[in-house]
C-alpha positions in Angstrom: 61.4 145.8 10.0 63.4 149.0 10.5 63.2 150.5 14.0 63.7 154.2 14.6 65.6 154.9 17.8 66.1 158.0 19.9 69.0 158.2 22.4 72.1 160.3 23.0 72.9 159.6 19.3 71.1 161.5 16.6 67.7 160.1 15.4 68.5 156.9 13.4 67.0 153.7 12.1 68.6 150.3 12.8 68.4 147.9 9.9 68.4 144.4 11.2 69.1 141.0 9.6 65.7 140.1 8.1 64.0 136.7 8.3 63.9 135.6 4.7 62.4 132.1 5.1 60.5 130.1 7.8 63.6 128.0 8.6 66.1 130.8 8.6 68.0 131.4 11.8 71.2 133.1 10.5 72.2 134.7 7.3 75.5 135.5 5.4 76.3 139.0 4.3 77.3 138.3 0.7 78.1 141.9 -0.4 77.2 145.6 0.3 75.7 147.6 -2.6 76.0 150.9 -0.6 78.8 152.4 1.5 78.8 154.8 4.4 77.6 158.2 3.3 75.5 157.0 0.4 71.9 158.3 0.1 69.3 155.5 -0.2 65.7 155.5 -1.0 62.8 153.0 -1.3 63.6 150.3 -3.8 67.4 150.7 -3.5 69.4 147.6 -2.7 71.5 147.9 0.5 73.1 144.5 0.4 72.8 140.8 -0.7 72.1 138.2 2.0 72.7 134.5 1.5 70.4 132.0 3.2 70.7 128.2 3.1 68.4 128.3 0.0 69.1 131.5 -2.0 70.8 134.9 -2.2 68.3 137.7 -1.7 68.7 141.5 -2.0 67.9 143.6 1.0 65.7 146.3 -0.5 65.3 149.6 1.2 61.9 150.7 2.4 63.1 154.0 4.0 65.0 157.1 2.7 68.1 158.4 4.3 71.9 158.2 4.5 73.9 155.1 5.4 75.7 156.1 8.7 77.3 152.7 9.6 77.8 149.2 8.2 78.3 146.9 11.1 79.6 143.8 9.3 82.1 143.4 6.5 81.0 141.7 3.3 81.5 138.0 3.5 80.5 137.7 7.2 78.9 134.3 7.9 76.2 133.3 10.3 74.7 136.6 11.4 71.7 135.8 13.7 68.3 137.2 12.8 67.6 140.6 14.4 71.3 141.7 14.6 71.9 145.2 13.3 73.4 145.3 9.9 73.4 149.0 9.2 72.3 152.4 10.6 70.4 154.9 8.6 70.1 158.7 9.4 68.0 161.5 7.9 70.7 164.1 7.8 74.2 163.4 6.4 75.7 165.7 9.1 74.7 163.0 11.6 76.9 160.3 10.0 80.1 161.0 12.0 78.2 160.4 15.3 78.0 156.7 14.2 81.7 156.2 13.3 82.3 153.9 16.3 78.8 152.5 16.7 78.5 149.0 18.0 75.5 146.8 18.4 75.2 146.7 22.1 73.2 143.4 21.9 76.2 141.8 20.2 78.7 142.6 23.0 79.5 139.6 25.2 78.4 139.9 28.8 81.3 140.1 31.3 81.9 137.0 33.4 80.5 137.0 36.9 82.9 137.6 39.7 83.8 134.4 41.7 
């Protein structure tokens, strides 16, 4: 389910790795159908995701512009809930996401001894 976020960045929607089956814990990003800057709308295919049982298209429910793609095509074992892409309403906001990283994906620093 897309989540709209408001922060120091322009308004955006984080598109997360969806849960495509009851046993799915991770998915593989087979290919992107869109690139940064592309306009998308409901029914458009963003990417193809491989599960242990099938390859499924990630169909858009929202309208906007692709501002960031966080994993290259072919990436394996992306956990459920990890951000795959960022969507914005205004194409002028795309440059703000050039270096966007999923904060949840960053490793925590080691504790000081």
